[in-house]
C-alpha positions as CSV (number, residue, x, y, z in Angstrom):
1,X,127.1,72.9,66.9
2,X,128.5,76.4,67.4
3,X,129.3,76.5,63.7
4,X,125.8,75.6,62.7
5,X,124.5,78.4,64.8
6,X,126.7,81.0,63.1
7,X,125.8,79.6,59.7
8,X,122.1,80.0,60.5
9,X,122.6,83.6,61.5
10,X,124.6,84.3,58.4
11,X,121.7,83.0,56.2
12,X,119.3,85.5,57.8
13,X,121.5,88.4,56.7
14,X,120.0,90.5,59.4
15,X,122.7,91.1,62.0
16,X,122.6,94.6,63.5
17,X,125.4,94.1,66.1
18,X,127.7,91.7,67.8
19,X,124.9,90.9,70.2
20,X,123.4,88.6,67.5
21,X,126.5,86.6,67.1
22,X,128.9,86.8,70.1
23,X,129.7,83.4,71.6
24,X,129.4,83.9,75.4
25,X,130.7,80.5,76.1
26,X,134.2,81.5,74.9
27,X,136.6,84.3,75.7
28,X,137.1,86.5,78.7
29,X,134.4,86.1,81.4
30,X,134.8,89.7,82.7
31,X,134.6,91.1,79.2
32,X,131.5,89.1,78.5
33,X,129.9,90.2,81.7
34,X,130.4,93.8,80.9
35,X,129.4,93.2,77.2
36,X,126.1,91.9,78.4
37,X,125.9,93.9,81.6
38,X,126.3,97.5,80.5
39,X,123.1,97.7,78.5
40,X,121.2,96.0,81.4
41,X,122.8,98.5,83.8
42,X,121.5,101.4,81.7
43,X,118.1,99.7,81.5
44,X,118.1,99.2,85.2
45,X,119.1,102.9,85.8
46,X,116.3,104.3,83.7
47,X,113.9,101.7,85.1
48,X,114.8,102.7,88.7
49,X,114.5,106.4,87.8
50,X,111.2,105.8,86.2
51,X,109.9,103.7,89.1
52,X,110.7,106.6,91.4
53,X,109.2,109.2,89.0
54,X,105.6,108.5,90.2
55,X,106.7,109.1,93.8
56,X,108.6,112.2,92.8
57,X,105.6,113.8,91.1
58,X,103.3,112.5,93.9
59,X,105.5,114.3,96.3
60,X,104.3,117.7,94.9
61,X,100.7,116.5,95.7
62,X,101.4,115.7,99.4
63,X,102.2,112.8,101.6
64,X,98.9,111.1,101.0
65,X,99.6,110.9,97.3
66,X,103.0,109.4,98.0
67,X,101.4,106.8,100.3
68,X,98.8,106.1,97.6
69,X,101.4,105.3,95.0
70,X,103.4,103.1,97.4
71,X,100.5,101.1,98.6
72,X,99.0,100.6,95.1
73,X,102.4,99.5,93.6
74,X,102.7,96.9,96.3
75,X,99.5,95.1,95.0
76,X,100.7,95.5,91.3
77,X,103.9,93.8,92.2
78,X,102.1,90.9,93.9
79,X,99.8,90.3,91.0
80,X,102.7,90.3,88.5
81,X,104.6,87.6,90.3
82,X,103.1,84.7,88.2
83,X,104.3,86.3,85.0
84,X,107.7,86.9,86.5
85,X,108.1,83.1,87.1
86,X,107.4,82.6,83.3
87,X,110.2,85.1,82.5
88,X,112.6,83.1,84.7
89,X,111.7,79.8,83.1
90,X,111.9,81.3,79.6
91,X,115.3,82.8,80.3
92,X,116.6,79.4,81.7
93,X,115.3,77.3,78.8
94,X,116.2,79.7,75.9
95,X,119.7,80.4,77.2
96,X,120.4,76.7,77.6
97,X,119.1,76.0,74.1
98,X,121.2,78.9,72.7
99,X,124.3,77.6,74.6
100,X,123.9,74.2,72.9
101,X,123.6,75.8,69.5
102,X,120.0,74.8,68.9
103,X,118.4,78.0,67.7
104,X,115.2,76.3,66.4
105,X,114.5,75.0,69.8
106,X,115.2,78.3,71.4
107,X,112.8,80.1,69.1
108,X,110.1,77.5,69.7
109,X,110.4,77.9,73.5
110,X,110.3,81.7,73.0
111,X,107.0,81.4,71.0
112,X,105.3,79.3,73.6
113,X,106.5,81.7,76.3
114,X,104.8,84.6,74.6
115,X,101.5,82.7,74.2
116,X,101.6,81.7,77.9
117,X,102.4,85.2,79.0
118,X,99.6,86.8,77.0
119,X,97.0,84.6,78.6
120,X,98.3,85.1,82.2
121,X,98.7,88.9,81.8
122,X,95.0,89.1,80.7
123,X,93.9,87.2,83.8
124,X,95.9,89.4,86.1
125,X,94.6,92.6,84.5
126,X,90.9,91.5,84.8
127,X,91.2,90.4,88.4
128,X,93.2,93.4,89.5
129,X,90.7,95.9,88.0
130,X,87.7,94.1,89.5
131,X,89.2,93.8,93.0
132,X,90.9,97.2,93.2
133,X,88.8,98.8,96.0
134,X,88.9,95.6,98.1
135,X,92.6,95.3,97.8
136,X,93.1,98.7,99.3
137,X,90.6,98.4,102.0
138,X,92.0,95.0,103.2
139,X,95.2,96.8,104.2
140,X,93.3,99.0,106.7
141,X,94.3,102.3,105.0
142,X,92.1,105.4,105.3
143,X,89.0,105.9,103.3
144,X,90.5,109.0,101.7
145,X,93.5,107.0,100.5
146,X,91.2,104.3,99.1
147,X,89.3,106.9,97.2
148,X,92.4,108.5,95.7
149,X,94.3,105.2,95.1
150,X,91.5,103.1,93.6
151,X,91.6,104.8,90.2
152,X,95.4,104.9,90.1
153,X,95.5,101.1,90.9
154,X,92.9,100.2,88.2
155,X,94.8,102.1,85.6
156,X,98.1,100.4,86.6
157,X,96.5,97.0,86.4
158,X,95.2,97.9,82.9
159,X,98.7,98.8,81.8
160,X,100.1,95.7,83.4
161,X,99.2,93.7,80.2
162,X,101.7,95.8,78.2
163,X,104.2,95.6,81.0
164,X,104.0,91.8,80.8
165,X,104.6,91.8,77.0
166,X,107.5,94.2,77.5
167,X,109.2,92.0,80.2
168,X,108.8,88.7,78.4
169,X,110.0,90.0,75.1
170,X,113.0,91.7,76.7
171,X,113.8,88.5,78.7
172,X,113.8,86.4,75.5
173,X,116.2,88.7,73.7
174,X,118.5,88.8,76.8
175,X,118.5,85.0,77.0
176,X,119.7,84.9,73.4
177,X,122.5,87.3,74.2
178,X,121.0,90.5,72.9
179,X,120.8,93.0,75.8
180,X,121.2,96.0,73.5
181,X,117.7,95.9,72.0
182,X,115.9,95.6,75.4
183,X,118.0,98.5,76.6
184,X,116.9,100.7,73.7
185,X,113.3,99.6,74.4
186,X,113.6,100.5,78.0
187,X,115.1,103.9,77.2
188,X,112.2,104.7,75.0
189,X,109.7,103.3,77.5
190,X,111.0,105.2,80.4
191,X,111.6,108.4,78.5
192,X,108.0,108.3,77.3
193,X,106.8,107.8,80.9
194,X,109.0,110.6,82.3
195,X,107.7,113.0,79.7
196,X,104.0,112.0,79.9
197,X,103.8,111.7,83.7
198,X,104.0,115.4,84.7
199,X,101.9,116.4,81.6
200,X,99.0,114.1,82.6
201,X,99.5,114.5,86.4
202,X,99.4,118.3,86.4
203,X,97.5,119.0,83.2
204,X,100.3,120.7,81.3
205,X,99.7,122.0,77.7
206,X,96.0,122.4,78.2
207,X,95.3,118.7,79.0
208,X,93.2,117.8,82.0
209,X,95.0,117.2,85.3
210,X,94.5,113.6,86.3
211,X,96.5,113.7,89.6
212,X,98.4,110.6,90.5
213,X,96.2,108.7,88.0
214,X,98.0,110.6,85.2
215,X,101.2,108.7,86.0
216,X,99.4,105.4,85.7
217,X,98.0,106.4,82.2
218,X,101.5,107.4,81.1
219,X,102.9,104.1,82.4
220,X,100.5,102.0,80.2
221,X,101.2,104.0,77.1
222,X,105.0,103.8,77.5
223,X,105.0,100.1,78.2
224,X,103.1,99.5,75.0
225,X,105.7,101.4,73.0
226,X,108.6,99.4,74.6
227,X,107.0,96.1,74.0
228,X,106.4,96.9,70.3
229,X,110.1,97.7,69.9
230,X,111.2,94.3,71.4
231,X,108.7,92.3,69.4
232,X,109.9,94.0,66.2
233,X,113.3,92.6,66.8
234,X,112.0,89.2,67.6
235,X,109.8,89.0,64.5
236,X,112.2,90.5,62.0
237,X,115.1,88.2,63.0
238,X,117.6,90.8,64.1
239,X,118.6,88.6,67.1
240,X,119.3,84.9,67.7
241,X,115.7,84.4,68.7
242,X,113.2,84.6,65.9
243,X,109.4,84.4,66.4
244,X,107.0,83.4,63.7
245,X,103.3,83.0,63.2
246,X,103.8,79.9,61.1
247,X,102.4,76.7,62.6
248,X,101.2,78.6,65.6
249,X,100.0,76.1,68.2
250,X,100.0,75.5,72.0
251,X,102.6,72.9,73.1
252,X,101.4,71.8,76.5
253,X,104.4,69.6,77.4
254,X,106.7,72.6,76.9
255,X,104.4,74.9,78.8
256,X,104.2,72.4,81.7
257,X,108.0,72.4,81.8
258,X,108.0,76.2,82.1
259,X,105.6,75.9,85.0
260,X,107.8,73.4,86.7
261,X,110.8,75.7,86.4
262,X,109.0,79.0,86.8
263,X,106.6,77.9,89.6
264,X,109.2,78.1,92.4
265,X,110.4,81.5,91.0
266,X,106.8,82.7,91.0
267,X,106.5,81.6,94.6
268,X,109.7,83.4,95.5
269,X,108.5,86.6,93.9
270,X,105.0,86.2,95.4
271,X,106.4,85.7,98.9
272,X,108.3,88.9,98.7
273,X,105.3,90.7,97.4
274,X,103.0,89.3,100.1
275,X,105.7,90.2,102.7
276,X,105.6,93.8,101.4
277,X,101.8,93.8,101.8
278,X,102.2,92.6,105.4
279,X,104.8,95.2,106.0
280,X,102.5,97.9,104.7
281,X,100.0,96.6,107.3
282,X,102.6,97.0,110.0
283,X,103.5,100.5,108.8
284,X,99.8,101.7,108.4
285,X,99.3,102.3,112.2
286,X,102.1,104.9,112.0
287,X,99.9,107.1,109.8
288,X,100.4,108.7,106.4
289,X,104.0,109.7,107.4
290,X,104.9,106.1,108.2
291,X,103.5,104.8,104.9
292,X,105.3,107.5,103.0
293,X,108.6,106.6,104.7
294,X,108.0,102.9,103.9
295,X,107.2,103.7,100.2
296,X,110.2,106.0,99.8
297,X,112.8,103.7,101.4
298,X,111.7,100.7,99.4
299,X,112.0,102.6,96.1
300,X,115.4,103.8,97.1
301,X,116.5,100.2,97.5
302,X,115.4,99.5,94.0
303,X,117.2,102.6,92.7
304,X,120.4,101.9,94.6
305,X,120.7,98.4,93.2
306,X,120.3,99.0,89.5
307,X,124.0,98.7,88.6
308,X,124.5,95.5,90.5
309,X,121.2,94.1,89.2
310,X,122.4,94.5,85.6
311,X,125.5,92.5,86.2
312,X,123.5,89.9,88.1
313,X,121.2,89.4,85.0
314,X,124.2,89.2,82.7
315,X,125.7,86.6,85.0
316,X,122.6,84.5,84.7
317,X,122.6,84.6,80.9
318,X,126.2,83.5,80.7
319,X,125.7,80.8,83.3
320,X,122.7,79.4,81.3
321,X,124.6,79.4,78.0
322,X,127.8,78.0,79.6
323,X,125.8,75.1,81.1
324,X,124.1,74.5,77.7
325,X,127.7,74.2,76.2
326,X,128.6,71.7,78.9
327,X,131.0,74.2,80.7
328,X,130.0,74.1,84.4
329,X,133.4,75.4,85.5
330,X,133.0,78.5,83.4
331,X,129.5,79.0,84.9
332,X,130.9,79.0,88.4
333,X,133.7,81.4,87.5
334,X,131.1,83.8,86.0
335,X,129.2,83.9,89.3
336,X,132.4,84.7,91.2
337,X,133.2,87.6,88.9
338,X,129.7,88.9,89.2
339,X,129.9,88.8,93.0
340,X,133.1,90.7,93.0
341,X,131.9,93.4,90.7
342,X,128.6,93.7,92.6
343,X,130.4,94.0,95.9
344,X,132.5,97.0,94.6
345,X,129.5,98.8,93.0
346,X,127.0,98.3,95.8
347,X,129.6,99.1,98.4
348,X,130.1,102.6,96.9
349,X,126.3,103.1,96.6
350,X,125.7,102.1,100.2
351,X,128.5,104.3,101.4
352,X,126.9,107.3,99.7
353,X,123.4,106.5,101.0
354,X,124.8,106.2,104.6
355,X,126.7,109.4,104.3
356,X,124.0,111.6,102.7
357,X,120.5,110.0,103.5
358,X,118.7,113.4,103.7
359,X,119.9,114.4,100.3
360,X,118.4,111.2,98.8
361,X,115.1,111.6,100.6
362,X,114.7,115.3,99.7
363,X,114.1,114.2,96.1
364,X,110.8,112.6,97.2
365,X,109.5,114.5,100.2
366,X,110.1,117.8,102.0
367,X,108.0,116.8,105.0
368,X,110.3,117.2,108.1
369,X,108.8,114.2,109.9
370,X,109.2,111.9,106.9
371,X,112.8,113.1,106.3
372,X,113.8,112.5,109.9
373,X,112.4,108.9,110.1
374,X,113.5,108.0,106.6
375,X,117.1,109.2,107.2
376,X,117.5,106.9,110.2
377,X,115.9,104.1,108.3
378,X,118.3,104.3,105.4
379,X,121.4,104.3,107.7
380,X,120.1,101.1,109.4
381,X,119.3,99.3,106.2
382,X,122.4,99.9,104.0
383,X,123.9,96.6,105.1
384,X,120.7,94.9,104.0
385,X,120.9,96.7,100.6
386,X,124.4,95.3,100.1
387,X,123.6,91.7,101.0
388,X,120.4,91.8,99.0
389,X,122.4,92.8,95.9
390,X,124.9,90.0,96.4
391,X,122.1,87.5,97.0
392,X,120.5,88.6,93.7
393,X,123.6,87.5,91.8
394,X,123.2,84.0,93.2
395,X,119.4,83.9,92.8
396,X,119.5,85.0,89.1
397,X,122.4,82.5,88.4
398,X,120.6,79.6,90.0
399,X,117.3,80.5,88.3
400,X,118.8,80.7,84.8
401,X,120.6,77.4,85.6
402,X,117.1,76.0,86.1
403,X,117.4,75.6,89.9
404,X,114.6,77.7,91.1
405,X,113.7,75.7,94.2
406,X,116.6,76.8,96.4
407,X,115.9,80.5,95.9
408,X,112.3,79.9,96.8
409,X,113.3,78.1,100.0
410,X,115.7,81.0,100.8
411,X,112.9,83.5,100.3
412,X,110.5,81.5,102.4
413,X,112.9,81.1,105.3
414,X,114.2,84.7,105.2
415,X,110.7,86.2,105.0
416,X,108.6,84.1,107.2
417,X,111.3,82.7,109.5
418,X,113.1,86.0,110.0
419,X,111.7,89.2,108.5
420,X,108.0,89.0,109.5
421,X,108.5,87.7,113.1
422,X,111.2,90.2,113.8
423,X,109.2,93.0,112.3
424,X,106.1,92.1,114.4
425,X,108.3,92.0,117.6
426,X,110.2,95.2,116.9
427,X,107.3,97.4,115.7
428,X,105.1,97.0,118.8
429,X,102.6,94.9,116.8
430,X,102.9,91.8,119.0
431,X,99.6,92.7,120.8
432,X,97.7,92.7,117.4
433,X,99.4,89.7,115.8
434,X,100.2,87.3,118.6
435,X,98.1,85.5,121.2
436,X,97.9,87.5,124.4
437,X,100.0,85.0,126.4
438,X,102.8,85.3,123.9
439,X,102.5,89.0,123.4
440,X,102.9,89.6,127.1
441,X,106.4,88.0,126.9
442,X,107.7,90.7,124.5
443,X,109.7,93.3,126.4
444,X,108.5,96.9,125.9
445,X,112.1,97.9,125.1
446,X,111.9,95.9,121.9
447,X,109.3,98.4,120.5
448,X,111.4,100.4,118.0
449,X,108.3,101.8,116.2
450,X,108.3,101.8,112.4
451,X,112.2,101.5,112.4
452,X,111.6,97.9,113.6
453,X,110.8,97.1,110.0
454,X,114.2,98.4,108.9
455,X,116.0,96.1,111.4
456,X,113.9,93.2,110.3
457,X,114.9,93.7,106.7
458,X,118.5,93.7,107.6
459,X,118.2,90.4,109.6
460,X,116.4,88.7,106.7
461,X,119.0,89.9,104.2
462,X,121.8,88.4,106.3
463,X,120.1,85.0,106.7
464,X,119.1,84.8,103.0
465,X,122.6,85.6,101.8
466,X,124.3,83.1,104.1
467,X,122.0,80.3,103.0
468,X,122.4,81.0,99.2
469,X,126.2,81.4,99.4
470,X,126.6,78.1,101.2
471,X,124.5,76.4,98.5
472,X,126.5,78.1,95.8
473,X,129.7,76.6,97.3
474,X,128.5,73.1,97.9
475,X,125.1,72.6,96.1
476,X,124.3,70.8,92.8
477,X,122.7,73.9,91.2
478,X,124.6,73.5,87.9
479,X,123.4,69.9,87.3
480,X,119.8,70.8,86.4
481,X,118.4,69.6,83.0
482,X,115.9,72.3,81.9
483,X,115.2,71.0,78.4
484,X,113.6,67.7,79.2
485,X,110.0,68.6,78.6
486,X,109.0,66.0,76.0
487,X,109.9,62.4,75.0
488,X,110.1,63.5,71.4
489,X,112.9,65.7,70.2
490,X,112.1,69.3,69.1
491,X,111.5,69.4,65.4
492,X,114.2,71.2,63.6
493,X,113.2,73.2,60.4
494,X,115.4,72.0,57.5
495,X,117.8,74.7,56.4
496,X,118.5,75.5,52.7
497,X,121.5,73.8,51.3
498,X,124.0,76.7,50.9
499,X,127.7,76.8,51.1
500,X,128.8,78.3,54.4
501,X,131.1,81.3,54.3
502,X,134.9,80.7,54.7
503,X,136.1,80.6,58.3
504,X,137.0,84.0,59.7
505,X,134.6,86.0,57.4
506,X,131.3,87.5,58.8
């Protein structure tokens, strides 16, 4: 089967790099991890920098602008969770098909994933734009913040359509083993955003100044450029996965299988996003400074984990392809290697954050109150950052193996069983969230103010990692069959009868 795959690629005659042909089910696991991982680390770095860019430029407009960006991005993340589940299922199914050598099946799954994603992204965009004002008001933020944030949020929802296309196309390429093309697309996407954001925010070059809304406009334009680059690779056949408009139709059994696999992953992402919304509500009583601290520290977590996240994604792809090639032992060894590398990388990052928190915060805010609170927050939460990164290796490996239920249960337990209750107890919000008889039992000494959220995050990270690690050691995550979505086998397009090249030649 592996030979048939290489023969098919040779017929295309369109190989731009080893990413179109390398067999990830053979050879050194560490080398394969870094082979796939370094482009994703670069992508994660520019993505993290770009995510922080809106906050950076907003910092020049004041704390209210910073709070506006943070609150609006929370809702954007929540509404994108359904699409994220489809990315997960597509990665699981495509990587498994590629691992088994069935490129026709992998491409068919990819095509259905794109159709599904386009429809869902349109629904998210329309709902988000229509409910923008309501979504901000329901959090209890000030009228001034609603007025400033509504336009920014509408524009971000409009751009979320192109964000969805960028993410699904990149996920399909990565599942096929091509992490280089998505990296290039991300570099162009983020560079475009970084260049356009200050121009449209401050009105450089004679253009009108849109304020924070300018960053949202820049985001939509740049996401469109990146998605075009990924789809060019998918349609021209420069990767293992090749999309085509021929015989374009909706295959409901395949889409239903994607929902079955991606549903729990969507719930996992949705729970995290909902939890962020609740935490924003807990931070809101502490004023604009409190919301600014919350927004900054959450983005720092994303930025600090980009290196570890890239290797975690690479681990997931190799796990999926190894299981497709009937090599569960190799899949498990891949996870161990990824955990070890992530521990080393994230340990260094967390040590730097703990030692120099003020230097990190200074990038986003020069407000003395914000810097003081955020500095203490970061020192509290560095352990949580470390465990969150290690847990992501397990989550992405389980998800790409097709076992999305356990990560969902881990998220549900960590968020609603640990994080939210602890945050309510430690922020002094018990009187607002609990019945009076229960609120009276909470000692006053437990009220740590907004820093209670940081301690709650650490507690949840500890609980989640322990649960996932125990399942990795003793659970049947590697036994899932992700390609059983139809009684009939997937139709394979007949290949021209040509003589394969001699062994050893490209």
